[in-house]
C-alpha positions in Angstrom: 0.0 0.0 -0.1 2.6 2.4 0.7 4.1 2.0 -2.6 1.0 3.2 -4.3 0.7 6.3 -2.0 4.4 6.9 -3.4 3.3 6.7 -7.2 0.3 9.0 -6.5 3.1 11.4 -4.9 5.1 10.7 -7.9 2.3 11.5 -10.3 1.4 14.6 -8.8 4.8 16.0 -7.9 5.3 15.4 -11.9 2.2 17.0 -12.8 2.9 20.1 -10.2 5.9 20.7 -11.9 4.4 20.2 -15.4 1.8 22.9 -14.5 4.1 25.6 -13.0 6.4 25.3 -16.2 2.9 25.7 -18.6 1.6 28.9 -16.5 5.7 30.3 -16.7 5.1 29.7 -20.5 1.5 31.0 -20.0 3.0 34.3 -19.2 4.3 34.9 -22.6 1.5 36.5 -24.1 0.4 37.9 -20.7 3.3 40.0 -20.7 3.7 40.2 -24.9 0.6 40.6 -25.9 -1.4 41.6 -22.5 -3.5 38.4 -23.3 -4.4 37.2 -19.1 -6.7 34.4 -21.0 -3.8 31.9 -21.4 -2.9 32.0 -18.0 -6.0 31.9 -16.8 -6.6 29.0 -18.8 -4.0 27.2 -17.9 -4.0 27.6 -13.9 -7.5 26.1 -14.2 -6.5 22.9 -16.8 -3.4 22.5 -14.1 -6.3 22.2 -11.3 -8.5 20.3 -13.0 -5.9 17.8 -14.1 -4.2 17.3 -10.8 -7.6 16.3 -9.7 -8.1 14.2 -12.0 -4.6 12.4 -11.8 -5.7 12.0 -7.8 -9.5 10.4 -9.1 -8.0 8.1 -11.5 -5.7 6.5 -9.2 -8.0 6.6 -6.0 -10.9 5.4 -8.6 -8.9 2.0 -9.9 -7.5 0.9 -6.3 -11.2 1.7 -4.7 -12.7 -0.1 -7.4 -10.4 -3.2 -7.7 -10.5 -3.4 -3.0 -14.2 -3.7 -3.5 -14.2 -5.8 -6.7 -17.1 -3.4 -8.2 -16.7 -1.9 -11.7 -19.8 0.5 -11.0 -16.3 2.2 -8.5 -14.1 2.4 -11.7 -17.0 3.9 -13.7 -18.0 6.4 -11.2 -14.8 8.0 -10.9 -14.3 8.0 -14.8 -17.9 9.8 -15.1 -16.5 12.1 -12.7 -13.2 12.9 -14.6 -15.0 13.3 -17.7 -17.5 15.7 -16.5 -14.6 17.9 -15.0 -12.7 18.3 -17.9 -16.2 19.6 -19.4 -17.0 21.8 -17.0 -13.7 23.6 -17.2 -14.4 23.5 -21.2 -17.5 24.9 -20.6 -16.3 27.6 -17.9 -14.2 29.1 -20.1 -16.2 29.6 -22.9 -19.0 30.9 -21.1 -16.6 33.6 -19.8 -14.7 33.8 -23.1 -18.0 34.1 -25.3 -20.2 34.9 -23.5 -23.8 33.0 -22.6 -26.8 34.7 -24.6 -27.9 37.8 -23.0 -26.9 37.0 -19.4 -23.6 36.8 -19.6 -21.1 38.8 -21.8 -18.0 37.6 -22.9 -15.1 38.8 -20.6 -12.5 40.3 -22.4 -9.8 39.1 -20.2 -11.1 35.4 -20.6 -10.2 35.4 -24.8 -8.3 32.8 -25.9 -8.6 30.5 -22.1 -10.0 28.0 -23.7 -7.0 26.9 -25.7 -5.2 27.2 -22.3 -7.0 24.7 -20.6 -6.5 22.1 -23.9 -3.0 22.8 -23.2 -2.8 22.3 -19.7 -5.0 18.7 -20.0 -2.6 17.4 -23.0 0.6 16.5 -20.9 -1.0 15.4 -17.7 -1.8 12.1 -19.6 1.5 11.5 -20.8 2.6 11.5 -16.9 0.5 8.6 -15.9 1.7 6.4 -18.9 5.2 7.7 -17.9 5.0 6.5 -14.5 2.9 3.5 -15.1 4.7 2.2 -17.5 8.2 2.9 -15.1 6.9 0.9 -12.6 5.8 -2.1 -15.1 1.6 -1.3 -13.9 -1.6 -0.5 -15.5 -4.0 2.1 -14.1 -6.8 -0.1 -13.8 -5.3 -3.3 -11.9 -2.9 -1.0 -8.9 -4.4 -2.6 -5.8 -4.8 -6.2 -7.5 -0.9 -6.1 -8.0 0.0 -5.3 -4.5 -2.0 -7.6 -3.2 0.3 -10.3 -5.4 3.3 -9.2 -3.7 2.2 -9.6 0.0 
């Protein structure tokens, strides 16, 4: 079990480092072009992606301990809702929502920032799991075999 926590912490650390690097890169459009939307989008996407990494790990671990596929599916759909929420929130603030909400000029291009933040996080999961010869769906099962 301790090995699982170490892997989770390792993935979250990598995610935080990449998120910080992306935020620093998103400062370029802010200072050069005066467009804060990129930075806002990257920040929103990075937070959602870190939460999704946690949910991926805990969802697979919980589902195998209780041997219920519904737990895995519940966590999967929660992750997808978070992905969509990040895109929808930035789209609503970028383009407005009928006559209820006017577009916020500072949020221009924030959708692209969210998409940019989503992309490298899946690579983190793949790399960490491949280095440890594990599958994200069978984390708990593999640890039980070792004991």
